[in-house]
OpenMM code with the backbone's topology and positions (N, CA, C; nanometers):
from openmm import Vec3, app, unit

residues = "MET PRO ARG SER GLY SER MET ARG ILE ASP ALA GLN ARG GLY PHE THR LEU LEU GLU MET MET VAL VAL LEU LEU ILE MET GLY ILE ALA MET GLY ALA ALA SER VAL SER ALA PHE GLY ASP PRO GLY MET ARG THR LEU ARG GLN ASP ALA HIS ARG LEU ALA GLY LEU PHE MET ALA ALA GLN THR GLU ALA ARG ALA GLY GLY GLY ARG ILE ALA TRP ARG PRO GLY ALA GLN GLY TYR ALA PHE GLU ARG LEU PRO ARG PRO LEU VAL LEU PRO ALA ARG MET ALA VAL ARG SER ALA GLY GLY ARG ASP ASP ARG PHE GLY ALA ASP SER PRO LEU ARG PRO ARG SER TRP LEU SER SER GLY PRO VAL SER VAL ASP ILE ARG PRO ALA GLY ALA LEU VAL PHE GLY GLY ASP TRP VAL GLY ALA PRO LEU GLU ILE THR LEU SER THR GLY ASP ARG THR VAL ARG ILE SER ARG SER GLY SER GLY HIS TYR GLU VAL ARG PRO".split()
positions = [
    Vec3(21.3608, 13.4560, 16.7153),
    Vec3(21.2268, 13.4806, 16.6402),
    Vec3(21.1842, 13.3838, 16.5301),
    Vec3(21.0990, 13.3410, 16.5510),
    Vec3(21.0762, 13.2321, 16.4652),
    Vec3(21.0391, 13.3305, 16.3085),
    Vec3(21.0781, 13.2342, 16.1865),
    Vec3(21.0704, 13.3244, 16.0811),
    Vec3(20.9194, 13.2577, 16.0056),
    Vec3(20.8286, 13.3452, 15.9386),
    Vec3(20.7299, 13.2997, 15.8920),
    Vec3(20.7478, 13.2177, 15.7789),
    Vec3(20.8395, 13.2118, 15.7002),
    Vec3(20.8655, 13.1392, 15.6118),
    Vec3(20.9165, 12.9662, 15.6233),
    Vec3(20.9446, 12.9803, 15.7572),
    Vec3(21.0360, 12.8376, 15.8100),
    Vec3(20.9498, 12.7569, 15.8807),
    Vec3(20.8096, 12.7816, 15.8881),
    Vec3(20.7219, 12.7147, 15.9583),
    Vec3(20.6589, 12.6068, 15.8553),
    Vec3(20.6685, 12.4976, 15.8864),
    Vec3(20.6097, 12.3987, 15.7868),
    Vec3(20.4699, 12.3355, 15.8491),
    Vec3(20.3784, 12.3100, 15.7420),
    Vec3(20.2549, 12.2845, 15.7845),
    Vec3(20.2365, 12.1207, 15.7172),
    Vec3(20.1819, 12.0429, 15.8134),
    Vec3(20.1735, 11.9242, 15.7877),
    Vec3(20.0457, 11.8883, 15.6769),
    Vec3(20.0552, 11.8150, 15.5580),
    Vec3(19.9482, 11.8165, 15.4976),
    Vec3(19.8392, 11.6980, 15.5739),
    Vec3(19.7029, 11.7633, 15.4965),
    Vec3(19.5650, 11.6902, 15.5831),
    Vec3(19.5558, 11.5700, 15.5420),
    Vec3(19.4922, 11.4757, 15.6102),
    Vec3(19.4939, 11.3442, 15.5718),
    Vec3(19.3268, 11.2906, 15.5611),
    Vec3(19.2588, 11.2458, 15.4909),
    Vec3(19.1547, 11.2207, 15.4717),
    Vec3(19.0641, 11.2171, 15.3304),
    Vec3(18.9588, 11.2076, 15.3152),
    Vec3(18.8707, 11.2248, 15.1833),
    Vec3(18.8200, 11.3363, 15.1678),
    Vec3(18.8398, 11.3782, 15.0458),
    Vec3(18.7829, 11.5117, 14.9855),
    Vec3(18.6238, 11.4892, 14.9830),
    Vec3(18.5502, 11.5931, 14.9581),
    Vec3(18.4035, 11.6003, 14.9822),
    Vec3(18.3899, 11.5174, 14.8124),
    Vec3(18.4717, 11.5524, 14.7381),
    Vec3(18.4245, 11.5070, 14.5858),
    Vec3(18.4109, 11.3471, 14.6267),
    Vec3(18.5427, 11.2963, 14.6556),
    Vec3(18.5616, 11.1600, 14.7032),
    Vec3(18.4319, 11.1144, 14.7745),
    Vec3(18.3841, 11.1624, 14.8665),
    Vec3(18.2840, 11.1141, 14.9265),
    Vec3(18.1563, 11.0904, 14.8539),
    Vec3(18.1444, 11.1914, 14.7843),
    Vec3(18.0106, 11.1973, 14.7050),
    Vec3(17.9919, 11.0732, 14.5915),
    Vec3(18.1403, 11.0613, 14.5394),
    Vec3(18.1127, 10.9758, 14.4272),
    Vec3(18.1218, 10.8318, 14.5073),
    Vec3(18.1434, 10.7976, 14.6296),
    Vec3(18.1396, 10.6965, 14.6989),
    Vec3(17.9583, 10.6560, 14.7107),
    Vec3(17.9347, 10.7825, 14.7714),
    Vec3(17.7425, 10.7608, 14.8181),
    Vec3(17.6894, 10.7549, 14.6785),
    Vec3(17.7159, 10.7935, 14.5652),
    Vec3(17.6472, 10.7829, 14.4290),
    Vec3(17.6598, 10.6498, 14.3978),
    Vec3(17.7614, 10.5641, 14.3976),
    Vec3(17.7896, 10.4124, 14.3540),
    Vec3(17.7120, 10.3571, 14.4363),
    Vec3(17.7279, 10.3713, 14.5908),
    Vec3(17.6383, 10.3182, 14.6926),
    Vec3(17.4772, 10.3327, 14.6308),
    Vec3(17.4333, 10.4450, 14.6211),
    Vec3(17.2875, 10.4760, 14.5790),
    Vec3(17.2305, 10.3902, 14.4686),
    Vec3(17.3412, 10.3968, 14.3660),
    Vec3(17.2933, 10.3009, 14.2127),
    Vec3(17.2807, 10.1478, 14.2598),
    Vec3(17.4107, 10.1239, 14.3442),
    Vec3(17.3838, 9.9959, 14.3765),
    Vec3(17.2693, 9.9206, 14.4266),
    Vec3(17.2321, 10.0203, 14.5750),
    Vec3(17.1017, 10.0019, 14.5858),
    Vec3(16.9913, 10.0145, 14.5577),
    Vec3(17.0047, 10.0769, 14.4627),
    Vec3(16.8813, 10.1420, 14.3802),
    Vec3(16.8283, 9.9802, 14.2676),
    Vec3(16.9612, 9.9468, 14.1843),
    Vec3(16.9379, 9.8354, 14.1333),
    Vec3(16.9258, 9.6900, 14.2074),
    Vec3(16.9769, 9.6876, 14.3229),
    Vec3(16.9258, 9.5407, 14.4092),
    Vec3(16.7793, 9.5567, 14.4410),
    Vec3(16.7437, 9.6792, 14.5050),
    Vec3(16.6030, 9.6871, 14.5341),
    Vec3(16.4925, 9.6298, 14.4291),
    Vec3(16.5642, 9.7181, 14.2888),
    Vec3(16.4555, 9.6810, 14.1695),
    Vec3(16.4443, 9.5715, 14.1227),
    Vec3(16.5551, 9.4931, 14.1588),
    Vec3(16.5606, 9.3298, 14.0790),
    Vec3(16.5009, 9.2316, 14.2011),
    Vec3(16.5235, 9.2732, 14.3321),
    Vec3(16.4698, 9.2159, 14.4287),
    Vec3(16.2993, 9.2164, 14.4547),
    Vec3(16.2653, 9.3429, 14.4361),
    Vec3(16.1142, 9.3486, 14.4782),
    Vec3(16.0195, 9.3993, 14.3316),
    Vec3(16.0934, 9.4334, 14.2318),
    Vec3(15.9922, 9.4705, 14.1237),
    Vec3(15.9546, 9.3780, 14.0294),
    Vec3(15.8647, 9.3964, 13.9897),
    Vec3(15.7391, 9.3042, 13.9001),
    Vec3(15.8274, 9.3454, 13.7321),
    Vec3(15.9077, 9.2337, 13.6875),
    Vec3(15.9815, 9.2769, 13.5785),
    Vec3(15.8355, 9.2808, 13.4753),
    Vec3(15.7311, 9.1775, 13.4731),
    Vec3(15.6225, 9.2194, 13.3876),
    Vec3(15.5479, 9.3503, 13.3875),
    Vec3(15.5408, 9.4517, 13.4874),
    Vec3(15.4826, 9.5380, 13.5314),
    Vec3(15.5708, 9.6646, 13.4862),
    Vec3(15.7250, 9.6429, 13.5135),
    Vec3(15.8158, 9.7292, 13.4647),
    Vec3(15.7971, 9.7668, 13.3188),
    Vec3(15.8254, 9.6408, 13.2276),
    Vec3(15.7979, 9.6373, 13.1034),
    Vec3(15.6746, 9.7065, 13.0347),
    Vec3(15.5782, 9.6647, 13.1199),
    Vec3(15.4483, 9.7671, 13.0707),
    Vec3(15.4515, 9.8963, 13.0966),
    Vec3(15.5210, 9.9356, 13.2079),
    Vec3(15.5488, 10.0797, 13.2323),
    Vec3(15.6366, 10.1600, 13.0779),
    Vec3(15.7183, 10.0643, 13.0859),
    Vec3(15.7876, 10.1086, 12.9537),
    Vec3(15.7409, 10.1278, 12.8670),
    Vec3(15.6333, 10.0350, 12.8363),
    Vec3(15.5613, 10.0698, 12.6895),
    Vec3(15.4965, 10.1677, 12.7160),
    Vec3(15.4318, 10.2233, 12.8040),
    Vec3(15.3632, 10.3141, 12.8535),
    Vec3(15.4269, 10.4637, 12.8493),
    Vec3(15.5280, 10.4633, 12.8814),
    Vec3(15.6450, 10.6062, 12.8628),
    Vec3(15.6680, 10.5959, 12.7501),
    Vec3(15.6850, 10.5201, 12.6597),
    Vec3(15.7519, 10.5219, 12.5330),
    Vec3(15.6359, 10.5468, 12.4009),
    Vec3(15.5426, 10.5070, 12.4583),
    Vec3(15.3904, 10.5341, 12.3948),
    Vec3(15.3583, 10.7339, 12.4243),
    Vec3(15.3798, 10.7376, 12.5527),
    Vec3(15.3737, 10.8949, 12.5772),
    Vec3(15.4211, 10.9792, 12.4988),
    Vec3(15.5726, 10.9597, 12.5029),
    Vec3(15.6552, 11.0188, 12.4216),
    Vec3(15.6448, 11.0188, 12.2921),
    Vec3(15.6034, 10.9076, 12.2339),
    Vec3(15.5657, 10.9027, 12.0692),
    Vec3(15.4584, 10.9550, 12.0374),
    Vec3(15.3581, 10.9746, 12.1454),
    Vec3(15.2084, 11.0439, 12.1283),
    Vec3(15.2712, 11.2035, 12.0942),
    Vec3(15.3750, 11.2343, 12.1999),
    Vec3(15.4142, 11.3960, 12.1780),
    Vec3(15.4770, 11.3989, 12.0308),
    Vec3(15.5691, 11.3050, 11.9876),
    Vec3(15.6062, 11.3519, 11.8449),
    Vec3(15.5071, 11.3172, 11.7384),
    Vec3(15.3993, 11.2655, 11.7484),
    Vec3(15.2822, 11.2440, 11.6571),
    Vec3(15.2331, 11.3556, 11.6448),
    Vec3(15.2280, 11.4352, 11.7622),
    Vec3(15.1503, 11.5505, 11.7336),
    Vec3(15.2482, 11.6725, 11.7163),
    Vec3(15.3561, 11.6548, 11.7282),
    Vec3(15.4333, 11.7641, 11.6890),
    Vec3(15.4509, 11.7499, 11.5259),
    Vec3(15.4739, 11.6164, 11.4595),
    Vec3(15.4717, 11.6027, 11.3554),
    Vec3(15.3281, 11.6417, 11.2369),
    Vec3(15.2283, 11.6210, 11.3344),
    Vec3(15.1118, 11.6340, 11.2571),
    Vec3(15.0936, 11.8014, 11.2437),
    Vec3(15.1372, 11.8540, 11.3540),
    Vec3(15.1213, 12.0197, 11.3302),
    Vec3(15.2329, 12.0651, 11.2369),
    Vec3(15.3683, 12.0049, 11.2558),
    Vec3(15.4641, 12.0592, 11.1629),
    Vec3(15.4293, 12.0122, 10.9919),
    Vec3(15.3649, 11.9328, 10.9608),
    Vec3(15.3381, 11.8788, 10.8282),
    Vec3(15.1842, 11.9194, 10.8085),
    Vec3(15.1106, 11.9636, 10.8878),
    Vec3(14.9618, 12.0211, 10.8320),
    Vec3(14.8863, 11.8954, 10.8019),
    Vec3(14.9264, 11.7599, 10.8346),
    Vec3(14.8071, 11.6493, 10.8235),
    Vec3(14.7731, 11.5587, 10.9589),
    Vec3(14.7079, 11.4594, 10.9165),
    Vec3(14.6799, 11.4072, 11.0240),
    Vec3(14.7363, 11.2669, 11.0661),
    Vec3(14.7811, 11.1986, 11.1627),
    Vec3(14.8388, 11.0841, 11.1740),
    Vec3(14.7836, 11.0083, 11.2706),
    Vec3(14.7435, 10.8848, 11.2468),
    Vec3(14.6697, 10.7917, 11.3038),
    Vec3(14.7391, 10.6751, 11.4026),
    Vec3(14.7242, 10.6374, 11.5074),
    Vec3(14.7704, 10.5374, 11.6045),
    Vec3(14.7230, 10.4127, 11.5628),
    Vec3(14.7705, 10.3291, 11.5207),
    Vec3(14.6866, 10.2061, 11.5449),
    Vec3(14.7770, 10.0991, 11.6078),
    Vec3(14.7060, 10.0548, 11.7100),
    Vec3(14.7531, 9.9151, 11.8077),
    Vec3(14.6912, 9.7785, 11.7536),
    Vec3(14.7920, 9.7026, 11.8108),
    Vec3(14.7850, 9.5724, 11.7891),
    Vec3(14.8035, 9.4750, 11.9008),
    Vec3(14.7660, 9.3333, 11.8970),
    Vec3(14.8227, 9.2513, 12.0470),
    Vec3(14.9523, 9.2706, 12.0223),
    Vec3(15.0592, 9.2636, 11.9296),
    Vec3(15.1702, 9.2311, 11.9063),
    Vec3(15.2876, 9.3861, 11.8919),
    Vec3(15.2051, 9.4794, 11.8522),
    Vec3(15.2738, 9.6201, 11.8262),
    Vec3(15.1838, 9.7027, 11.7975),
    Vec3(15.2254, 9.8035, 11.7598),
    Vec3(15.1735, 9.9520, 11.7148),
    Vec3(15.2158, 10.0143, 11.6013),
    Vec3(15.1577, 10.0724, 11.5288),
    Vec3(15.2060, 10.1808, 11.4160),
    Vec3(15.1303, 10.3066, 11.4001),
    Vec3(15.2320, 10.4120, 11.3519),
    Vec3(15.1512, 10.5224, 11.3156),
    Vec3(15.1468, 10.5513, 11.1674),
    Vec3(15.0444, 10.6072, 11.1198),
    Vec3(15.0310, 10.6300, 10.9928),
    Vec3(14.9719, 10.7557, 10.9460),
    Vec3(15.0436, 10.8279, 10.8237),
    Vec3(14.9762, 10.9535, 10.7632),
    Vec3(14.8413, 10.9148, 10.7448),
    Vec3(14.7397, 11.0095, 10.7410),
    Vec3(14.5995, 10.9778, 10.6847),
    Vec3(14.6040, 11.0569, 10.5865),
    Vec3(14.5339, 11.0312, 10.4517),
    Vec3(14.5329, 11.1423, 10.3195),
    Vec3(14.4653, 11.2562, 10.3589),
    Vec3(14.5395, 11.3387, 10.2980),
    Vec3(14.4593, 11.5038, 10.3047),
    Vec3(14.3311, 11.4866, 10.2039),
    Vec3(14.2602, 11.5586, 10.2659),
    Vec3(14.1247, 11.5966, 10.1868),
    Vec3(14.1480, 11.6625, 10.0736),
    Vec3(14.1733, 11.6284, 9.9609),
    Vec3(14.2032, 11.7315, 9.8629),
    Vec3(14.0859, 11.7633, 9.7452),
    Vec3(14.0531, 11.8915, 9.6996),
    Vec3(13.9589, 11.8685, 9.6195),
    Vec3(14.0408, 11.9427, 9.4765),
    Vec3(14.0269, 11.8209, 9.3882),
    Vec3(14.0928, 11.8315, 9.2402),
    Vec3(14.0243, 11.7832, 9.1221),
    Vec3(14.0493, 11.8462, 9.0225),
    Vec3(13.9822, 11.8053, 8.9254),
    Vec3(13.9861, 11.6574, 8.8950),
    Vec3(13.8859, 11.5976, 8.8442),
    Vec3(13.8899, 11.4388, 8.8190),
    Vec3(14.0260, 11.3910, 8.7434),
    Vec3(14.0818, 11.4460, 8.6510),
    Vec3(14.1996, 11.3881, 8.5693),
    Vec3(14.3422, 11.4076, 8.6958),
    Vec3(14.3461, 11.5224, 8.7529),
    Vec3(14.4508, 11.5413, 8.8540),
    Vec3(14.4422, 11.4376, 8.9518),
    Vec3(14.3236, 11.4156, 9.0283),
    Vec3(14.3034, 11.3321, 9.1070),
    Vec3(14.3381, 11.1598, 9.1005),
    Vec3(14.3141, 11.1287, 8.9814),
    Vec3(14.3721, 11.0245, 8.9377),
    Vec3(14.5199, 10.9839, 8.8966),
    Vec3(14.5657, 11.1358, 8.8554),
    Vec3(14.7251, 11.0783, 8.8562),
    Vec3(14.7587, 11.1053, 9.0058),
    Vec3(14.7358, 11.1942, 9.0844),
    Vec3(14.8075, 11.1984, 9.2190),
    Vec3(14.7524, 11.0727, 9.3067),
    Vec3(14.7145, 10.9938, 9.2675),
    Vec3(14.6127, 10.8907, 9.3924),
    Vec3(14.7413, 10.7736, 9.3682),
    Vec3(14.8222, 10.7724, 9.2860),
    Vec3(14.8783, 10.6282, 9.3067),
    Vec3(15.0381, 10.6505, 9.3522),
    Vec3(15.0919, 10.5232, 9.4095),
    Vec3(15.2048, 10.5207, 9.4533),
    Vec3(15.2300, 10.5822, 9.6005),
    Vec3(15.1562, 10.6032, 9.6851),
    Vec3(15.1664, 10.6938, 9.7618),
    Vec3(15.1693, 10.5984, 9.8905),
    Vec3(15.2879, 10.6132, 9.9846),
    Vec3(15.3161, 10.5315, 10.1005),
    Vec3(15.2812, 10.6266, 10.2265),
    Vec3(15.1722, 10.6024, 10.3347),
    Vec3(15.1670, 10.6535, 10.4340),
    Vec3(15.2365, 10.5999, 10.5354),
    Vec3(15.3081, 10.5221, 10.5336),
    Vec3(15.3592, 10.4422, 10.6555),
    Vec3(15.4875, 10.5230, 10.6850),
    Vec3(15.5427, 10.5420, 10.7827),
    Vec3(15.6775, 10.5931, 10.8539),
    Vec3(15.7616, 10.4953, 10.8384),
    Vec3(15.9198, 10.5475, 10.7700),
    Vec3(16.0004, 10.4657, 10.7570),
    Vec3(16.0685, 10.4242, 10.8728),
    Vec3(16.1958, 10.3352, 10.8493),
    Vec3(16.2784, 10.2643, 10.9404),
    Vec3(16.3322, 10.3530, 11.0302),
    Vec3(16.3836, 10.4658, 10.9696),
    Vec3(16.4523, 10.5828, 11.0500),
    Vec3(16.3849, 10.6889, 11.1162),
    Vec3(16.2444, 10.6644, 11.1047),
    Vec3(16.1593, 10.7622, 11.1542),
    Vec3(16.0962, 10.7312, 11.3365),
    Vec3(16.1267, 10.8250, 11.4097),
    Vec3(16.0663, 10.7997, 11.5421),
    Vec3(15.9423, 10.6656, 11.5661),
    Vec3(15.8376, 10.7288, 11.4251),
    Vec3(15.7297, 10.6752, 11.4235),
    Vec3(15.7007, 10.5605, 11.3632),
    Vec3(15.8268, 10.5080, 11.3479),
    Vec3(15.8039, 10.3748, 11.2750),
    Vec3(15.7375, 10.2862, 11.3558),
    Vec3(15.6759, 10.1406, 11.2851),
    Vec3(15.6237, 10.0517, 11.3568),
    Vec3(15.7069, 9.9653, 11.4639),
    Vec3(15.6407, 9.9701, 11.5606),
    Vec3(15.6721, 9.8786, 11.6658),
    Vec3(15.6575, 9.7372, 11.7289),
    Vec3(15.7192, 9.6831, 11.8110),
    Vec3(15.6616, 9.5708, 11.8593),
    Vec3(15.6477, 9.6247, 12.0209),
    Vec3(15.5593, 9.5695, 12.1129),
    Vec3(15.5303, 9.5939, 12.2267),
    Vec3(15.6706, 9.5421, 12.3167),
    Vec3(15.7017, 9.6159, 12.4290),
    Vec3(15.8473, 9.5762, 12.4730),
    Vec3(15.7757, 9.4427, 12.5793),
    Vec3(15.6584, 9.4480, 12.6207),
    Vec3(15.5988, 9.3499, 12.7092),
    Vec3(15.5851, 9.2228, 12.6355),
    Vec3(15.5913, 9.1123, 12.7231),
    Vec3(15.5927, 8.9887, 12.6450),
    Vec3(15.4405, 8.9373, 12.6733),
    Vec3(15.3975, 8.9042, 12.5914),
    Vec3(15.2637, 8.8408, 12.5642),
    Vec3(15.1784, 8.9696, 12.4934),
    Vec3(15.0585, 8.9076, 12.4389),
    Vec3(14.9744, 9.0381, 12.3508),
    Vec3(14.9175, 9.1509, 12.5146),
    Vec3(14.9206, 9.2643, 12.4185),
    Vec3(14.8898, 9.3764, 12.4868),
    Vec3(14.7903, 9.4326, 12.4686),
    Vec3(14.6420, 9.4390, 12.5279),
    Vec3(14.5325, 9.4652, 12.5016),
    Vec3(14.5271, 9.6336, 12.5443),
    Vec3(14.4660, 9.7060, 12.4480),
    Vec3(14.4329, 9.8409, 12.4665),
    Vec3(14.3090, 9.8980, 12.4509),
    Vec3(14.2879, 9.9725, 12.5184),
    Vec3(14.1234, 10.0425, 12.5591),
    Vec3(14.1347, 10.1867, 12.5370),
    Vec3(14.0677, 10.2153, 12.4507),
    Vec3(14.0629, 10.4307, 12.4368),
    Vec3(13.9734, 10.4496, 12.4687),
    Vec3(13.9383, 10.5404, 12.5518),
    Vec3(13.8538, 10.6313, 12.6028),
    Vec3(13.8788, 10.7868, 12.6114),
    Vec3(13.7804, 10.8462, 12.5218),
    Vec3(13.6437, 10.7889, 12.4446),
    Vec3(13.6732, 10.7092, 12.3387),
    Vec3(13.5971, 10.6132, 12.3309),
    Vec3(13.6255, 10.5054, 12.2201),
    Vec3(13.6446, 10.5597, 12.0793),
    Vec3(13.7350, 10.5322, 12.0113),
    Vec3(13.7514, 10.5476, 11.8695),
    Vec3(13.8797, 10.5213, 11.8494),
    Vec3(13.9263, 10.5872, 11.7107),
    Vec3(14.0594, 10.5893, 11.6938),
    Vec3(14.1657, 10.7138, 11.7486),
    Vec3(14.2659, 10.7089, 11.7693),
    Vec3(14.3558, 10.7946, 11.8072),
    Vec3(14.4107, 10.8722, 11.6937),
    Vec3(14.3542, 10.9881, 11.6746),
    Vec3(14.4192, 11.0603, 11.5352),
    Vec3(14.4639, 11.2087, 11.5981),
    Vec3(14.6037, 11.2409, 11.5585),
    Vec3(14.6796, 11.3497, 11.6034),
    Vec3(14.6774, 11.4426, 11.4707),
    Vec3(14.6252, 11.5798, 11.4861),
    Vec3(14.6241, 11.6829, 11.3956),
    Vec3(14.6677, 11.8018, 11.4028),
    Vec3(14.6285, 11.8904, 11.3421),
    Vec3(14.7210, 12.0472, 11.3936),
    Vec3(14.6544, 12.1074, 11.4956),
    Vec3(14.5530, 12.0600, 11.5262),
    Vec3(14.4957, 12.1449, 11.6642),
    Vec3(14.5743, 12.1646, 11.7662),
    Vec3(14.5590, 12.2621, 11.8319),
    Vec3(14.7189, 12.2635, 11.9637),
    Vec3(14.6551, 12.2227, 12.0971),
    Vec3(14.5008, 12.1988, 12.0830),
    Vec3(14.4550, 12.1291, 12.2440),
    Vec3(14.3692, 12.0407, 12.1778),
    Vec3(14.4078, 11.9187, 12.2384),
    Vec3(14.3161, 11.8158, 12.2218),
    Vec3(14.2405, 11.7587, 12.3434),
    Vec3(14.1449, 11.6711, 12.2947),
    Vec3(14.0558, 11.6529, 12.3842),
    Vec3(14.0997, 11.5347, 12.5038),
    Vec3(14.0909, 11.5552, 12.6333),
    Vec3(14.1259, 11.4598, 12.7293),
    Vec3(14.0920, 11.3133, 12.6748),
    Vec3(14.1965, 11.2254, 12.7180),
    Vec3(14.1889, 11.0932, 12.6692),
    Vec3(14.2407, 11.0185, 12.7655),
    Vec3(14.1976, 10.8681, 12.7667),
    Vec3(14.2656, 10.7917, 12.8554),
    Vec3(14.2908, 10.6578, 12.8069),
    Vec3(14.4213, 10.6196, 12.7735),
    Vec3(14.4236, 10.4702, 12.7334),
    Vec3(14.4964, 10.3665, 12.8202),
    Vec3(14.4293, 10.2607, 12.7951),
    Vec3(14.4649, 10.1332, 12.9256),
    Vec3(14.5288, 10.0516, 12.8296),
    Vec3(14.6453, 9.9988, 12.8976),
    Vec3(14.7339, 9.9252, 12.8541),
    Vec3(14.7278, 9.7698, 12.9560),
    Vec3(14.6826, 9.6855, 12.8835),
    Vec3(14.6846, 9.5582, 12.9567),
    Vec3(14.7254, 9.4264, 12.9388),
    Vec3(14.8263, 9.3735, 13.0087),
    Vec3(14.8739, 9.2154, 12.9901),
    Vec3(14.8633, 9.1446, 13.1063),
    Vec3(14.7872, 9.0447, 13.0872),
    Vec3(14.7416, 8.9255, 13.1904),
    Vec3(14.6682, 9.0265, 13.2941),
    Vec3(14.7308, 9.0506, 13.4265),
    Vec3(14.6674, 9.0734, 13.5160),
    Vec3(14.7267, 9.2273, 13.5403),
    Vec3(14.8237, 9.3038, 13.4726),
    Vec3(14.8593, 9.4096, 13.4567),
    Vec3(14.7860, 9.4973, 13.4097),
    Vec3(14.7848, 9.6223, 13.4655),
    Vec3(14.7490, 9.7455, 13.4062),
    Vec3(14.8180, 9.8538, 13.4017),
    Vec3(14.8250, 9.9330, 13.2938),
    Vec3(14.9290, 10.0836, 13.3286),
    Vec3(14.8158, 10.1847, 13.2375),
    Vec3(14.7815, 10.3005, 13.2978),
    Vec3(14.7008, 10.3969, 13.2033),
    Vec3(14.7912, 10.5123, 13.1657),
    Vec3(14.7510, 10.5900, 13.0373),
    Vec3(14.8359, 10.7358, 12.9906),
    Vec3(14.7073, 10.7984, 12.9369),
    Vec3(14.7149, 10.8983, 13.0148),
    Vec3(14.6265, 11.0076, 13.0489),
    Vec3(14.6686, 11.1220, 12.9773),
    Vec3(14.5605, 11.1924, 12.8859),
    Vec3(14.6266, 11.3362, 12.8311),
    Vec3(14.5200, 11.4113, 12.8780),
    Vec3(14.5597, 11.5160, 12.9438),
    Vec3(14.5021, 11.6494, 12.9913),
    Vec3(14.4394, 11.7139, 12.8491),
    Vec3(14.3486, 11.8332, 12.8777),
    Vec3(14.2704, 11.8954, 12.7755),
    Vec3(14.4277, 11.9757, 12.6908),
    Vec3(14.5265, 12.0079, 12.7978),
    Vec3(14.6496, 12.0814, 12.7332),
    Vec3(14.7527, 12.0323, 12.6780),
    Vec3(14.7360, 11.8900, 12.6361),
    Vec3(14.8062, 11.8087, 12.5727),
    Vec3(14.9169, 11.7214, 12.6543),
    Vec3(14.9200, 11.7195, 12.7935),
    Vec3(15.0363, 11.6653, 12.8675),
    Vec3(14.9829, 11.5451, 12.8895),
    Vec3(15.0940, 11.4304, 12.8944),
    Vec3(15.0694, 11.2863, 12.8784),
    Vec3(15.1054, 11.2573, 13.0541),
    Vec3(15.0463, 11.1816, 13.0884),
    Vec3(15.0877, 11.1205, 13.2149),
    Vec3(15.0615, 10.9770, 13.2258),
    Vec3(15.1692, 10.8927, 13.2777),
    Vec3(15.1615, 10.7374, 13.2934),
    Vec3(15.1377, 10.7360, 13.4376),
    Vec3(15.0274, 10.6604, 13.4722),
    Vec3(14.9832, 10.6328, 13.5998),
    Vec3(14.9508, 10.4378, 13.5697),
    Vec3(15.0183, 10.3706, 13.7050),
    Vec3(15.0070, 10.2385, 13.7273),
    Vec3(14.8661, 10.2058, 13.7496),
] * unit.nanometer
topology = app.Topology()
chain = topology.addChain("A")
for resn in residues:
    res = topology.addResidue(resn, chain)
    for name in ("N", "CA", "C"):
        topology.addAtom(name, app.Element.getBySymbol(name[0]), res)
């Protein structure tokens, strides 16, 4: 009569599920990198990166404007863009207004996410804002829908803002 304690169980050989998943993940990353480098347009990719970065910065500017109670303007240029605080309309007596007017810097510093930046795209980037006008972020919770078109050469990317304030990047 065999004893149950004396039975020997051979160790199974093979790969664990975790090992298989790690190998598949590495293969997926390698194939993704190869397909992007083989089939992707680097100019379009950097223009999309500019658009995604701008969409995030627009959300940050809106949050900053709500928290600070002021207004923030976005100023695009061919080589880059900047955000700046707009002066608050104050009603002060004349003597106080003269004293408070000097020495104010409305630009964002180098440690701020809203600091001046250059475009990632090579070459000048043209910007078209619809409806036309300056892009100003204020304390309002519901902004008007708008569309910003970024173009460089024959490449174009659009950033759309819905009435609820959600930004979407579309090629």
